[in-house]
C-alpha positions in Angstrom: -53.1 65.9 -45.9 -53.5 63.1 -43.5 -51.8 59.8 -44.4 -55.0 57.8 -44.5 -56.7 60.1 -47.0 -53.5 60.2 -49.1 -53.2 56.4 -49.2 -56.9 56.0 -50.2 -56.4 58.5 -53.0 -53.4 56.7 -54.3 -55.2 53.4 -54.2 -58.2 54.9 -56.0 -55.9 56.4 -58.7 -54.0 53.1 -59.2 -57.3 51.3 -59.5 -58.7 53.8 -61.9 -55.6 54.0 -64.1 -54.8 50.3 -63.6 -51.4 51.1 -62.2 -51.6 48.3 -59.6 -49.5 45.2 -59.9 -51.0 42.7 -62.3 -51.7 39.2 -61.2 -49.8 36.4 -62.8 -52.9 35.4 -64.7 -53.4 39.0 -66.1 -49.7 39.2 -67.1 -49.9 35.8 -68.9 -53.1 36.8 -70.7 -51.6 40.1 -71.8 -48.5 38.3 -73.1 -50.7 35.8 -75.1 -52.8 38.7 -76.5 -49.6 40.5 -77.6 -48.3 37.4 -79.3 -51.6 36.8 -81.0 -51.8 40.4 -82.2 -48.2 40.3 -83.4 -48.7 37.0 -85.3 -51.9 38.4 -86.9 -50.2 41.6 -88.0 -47.1 39.9 -89.4 -49.2 37.4 -91.3 -51.7 40.0 -92.6 -49.0 42.3 -93.8 -46.8 39.5 -95.1 -43.6 40.9 -93.6 -42.5 37.9 -91.7 -39.1 38.1 -93.5 -38.6 41.4 -91.7 -39.6 40.2 -88.2 -36.8 39.4 -85.8 -39.0 36.8 -84.0 -39.7 34.8 -87.1 -36.1 34.7 -88.3 
C-alpha cells in the first residue's frame, strides 16, 4: 500500500474513532464533565463518606 493512502486511512480512522490528540479546551471540558458527573453520582447515592476525593 502506498504511504499516502495509508496515511489518509489512518487519519480517517483517527477522526472517526476520535483517536486524535484532544485540544486543551476539549481536555478541560472533559475533565469538568467528569468532575460534574462524579459529584452528581456521589451526592445522589449519598456515599460521599466512601469517596476518596471527599475525604
